[in-house]
C-alpha positions as CSV (number, residue, x, y, z in Angstrom):
1,X,152.1,53.0,20.9
2,X,149.8,51.5,18.2
3,X,151.5,50.4,15.0
4,X,148.2,50.3,13.1
5,X,145.3,52.8,13.0
6,X,142.7,51.9,15.6
7,X,139.4,52.5,14.1
8,X,136.4,53.6,16.1
9,X,133.9,50.8,16.6
10,X,131.3,52.8,14.7
11,X,133.4,52.5,11.5
12,X,132.8,48.7,11.3
13,X,130.0,47.0,9.4
14,X,126.9,45.7,11.2
15,X,128.3,42.1,11.3
16,X,131.4,43.3,13.1
17,X,129.3,45.3,15.5
18,X,127.3,42.2,16.4
19,X,130.6,40.4,17.1
20,X,131.8,43.2,19.3
21,X,128.6,42.8,21.4
22,X,129.1,39.0,21.6
23,X,132.7,39.6,22.7
24,X,131.5,42.1,25.3
25,X,129.2,39.6,26.9
26,X,131.7,36.7,26.6
27,X,134.6,38.7,28.2
28,X,132.2,40.5,30.6
29,X,133.5,44.0,30.1
30,X,131.8,47.4,29.9
31,X,134.3,49.6,28.0
32,X,133.1,52.4,25.7
33,X,135.0,50.8,22.8
34,X,135.9,47.1,22.2
35,X,139.5,46.3,23.1
36,X,142.1,47.4,20.6
37,X,143.0,43.9,19.5
38,X,139.4,43.0,18.8
39,X,139.1,46.1,16.6
40,X,142.3,45.3,14.7
41,X,141.3,41.7,14.1
42,X,137.7,42.5,13.1
43,X,139.0,44.7,10.3
44,X,140.4,41.5,8.6
45,X,137.8,38.8,9.0
46,X,140.0,36.2,7.2
47,X,142.5,36.6,10.0
48,X,140.2,37.5,12.9
49,X,137.6,34.8,12.6
50,X,140.1,31.8,12.9
51,X,141.8,33.5,15.8
52,X,138.5,34.1,17.6
53,X,137.7,30.4,17.2
54,X,141.1,29.4,18.5
55,X,140.7,31.7,21.5
56,X,137.3,30.2,22.4
57,X,138.8,26.7,22.1
58,X,141.7,27.6,24.3
59,X,139.5,29.1,27.0
60,X,137.1,26.1,27.2
61,X,136.9,24.3,30.5
62,X,139.7,21.9,31.0
63,X,142.5,21.2,33.4
64,X,142.8,24.9,34.2
65,X,140.0,27.4,34.9
66,X,139.4,30.3,32.6
67,X,140.7,32.6,35.3
68,X,143.9,30.6,35.6
69,X,144.4,30.8,31.8
70,X,143.8,34.5,31.8
71,X,146.4,34.9,34.6
72,X,149.0,33.0,32.6
73,X,148.1,35.0,29.4
74,X,148.6,38.3,31.4
75,X,151.9,37.1,32.8
76,X,153.2,36.0,29.4
77,X,152.1,39.3,27.8
78,X,153.9,41.2,30.5
79,X,157.1,39.2,29.9
80,X,156.8,39.7,26.2
81,X,156.3,43.4,26.6
82,X,159.5,43.7,28.7
83,X,161.5,41.8,26.0
84,X,161.3,44.8,23.7
């Protein structure tokens, strides 16, 4: 259950709309709306922008592939969700 109001993507300014399109191509998804977390973070650019940069840095090529990193993130998220 969301703890914040999830705004429709159309409610965001043009700059955020452009970021949603970049995210869509970077993550390679075709959903009607950007993911909820993207919409929440885009509402506060002072928080969302540094987080986005950190995410790109974390997903850069390195010892693990991006797919392996995504798998670890999904597993950790599942464990965290069960902790509540």
